[in-house]
C-alpha positions as CSV (number, residue, x, y, z in Angstrom):
1,M,-37.0,5.8,-10.4
2,A,-35.0,7.9,-12.2
3,E,-31.8,9.1,-10.0
4,I,-31.5,5.4,-9.4
5,A,-31.4,4.9,-12.9
6,L,-29.7,8.2,-13.6
7,Q,-27.0,6.4,-10.6
8,G,-26.6,3.3,-11.8
9,L,-25.5,4.7,-15.4
10,Y,-23.0,7.2,-13.6
11,Q,-21.1,4.2,-11.5
12,G,-21.6,2.4,-14.9
13,L,-19.5,5.1,-17.1
14,G,-17.4,6.8,-14.3
15,P,-15.9,4.5,-12.9
16,G,-16.1,1.6,-14.3
17,F,-15.7,2.3,-18.1
18,I,-13.4,4.8,-17.6
19,G,-11.3,2.8,-14.7
20,F,-11.2,-0.1,-17.2
21,M,-10.3,1.8,-19.6
22,L,-7.6,3.5,-18.1
23,F,-6.1,0.0,-17.0
24,T,-5.9,-1.3,-20.4
25,F,-4.0,1.7,-21.3
26,S,-1.4,1.3,-18.2
27,I,-1.1,-2.2,-19.5
28,T,0.0,-1.3,-23.0
29,K,2.2,1.1,-21.8
30,L,4.2,-0.2,-18.8
31,G,2.9,-3.6,-19.1
32,A,0.9,-5.9,-17.2
33,P,3.1,-6.9,-14.0
34,K,4.1,-3.1,-13.6
35,A,0.3,-2.0,-14.1
36,G,-0.6,-4.9,-11.8
37,A,1.6,-4.0,-9.1
38,L,0.1,-0.5,-9.3
39,S,-3.4,-1.6,-8.9
40,A,-2.4,-3.3,-5.6
41,L,-2.0,0.5,-4.4
42,V,-5.2,1.5,-5.1
43,P,-6.6,0.8,-1.7
44,A,-3.9,2.6,-0.2
45,V,-4.1,5.9,-2.3
46,T,-7.4,6.4,-1.9
47,A,-6.6,5.7,2.2
48,V,-4.1,9.1,1.5
49,L,-6.5,10.6,-0.7
50,G,-9.1,10.7,1.9
51,F,-7.2,11.9,4.8
52,V,-5.5,15.3,3.0
53,F,-9.2,16.1,0.7
54,L,-11.3,14.8,3.1
55,G,-9.9,14.8,6.2
56,E,-10.7,11.5,7.0
57,A,-9.0,10.2,10.1
58,L,-7.0,7.3,9.2
59,S,-6.7,4.4,12.4
60,L,-3.3,3.1,13.1
61,V,-4.7,-0.4,11.5
62,E,-5.2,1.7,8.7
63,I,-1.6,3.6,8.9
64,G,-0.2,-0.2,9.2
65,G,-1.8,-1.3,5.7
66,V,-0.8,1.6,3.9
67,G,2.6,1.1,4.9
68,L,2.4,-2.8,4.3
69,A,1.2,-2.0,0.7
70,V,3.6,0.4,0.1
71,A,6.6,-2.2,1.3
72,G,5.4,-5.0,-0.7
73,I,5.3,-2.7,-4.1
74,A,8.9,-1.9,-3.0
75,I,10.2,-5.2,-2.5
76,V,8.9,-6.4,-5.6
77,A,10.6,-3.2,-7.7
78,L,13.4,-3.9,-5.9
79,G,13.5,-7.5,-6.8
80,A,12.8,-7.2,-10.6
81,E,15.8,-4.2,-10.7
82,R,18.0,-7.5,-9.2
83,R,17.3,-9.9,-12.1
């Protein structure tokens, strides 16, 4: 039971609290639109890091998803520059 409580505490403080604080910091530095756009890249970055550091195999669907995410962010970024 103690291991479960420790794991819950770790997940609450680590990814939960610290991740939320870093995202809030990025909003103050980048602004909400840019920070929100960057959050769309989280699944793509996670997949690439899993491939690089853990040797995870990426399927064609996952590679396509990473490409679509990056393309979507690029389209939004280019559209914002033209305004």
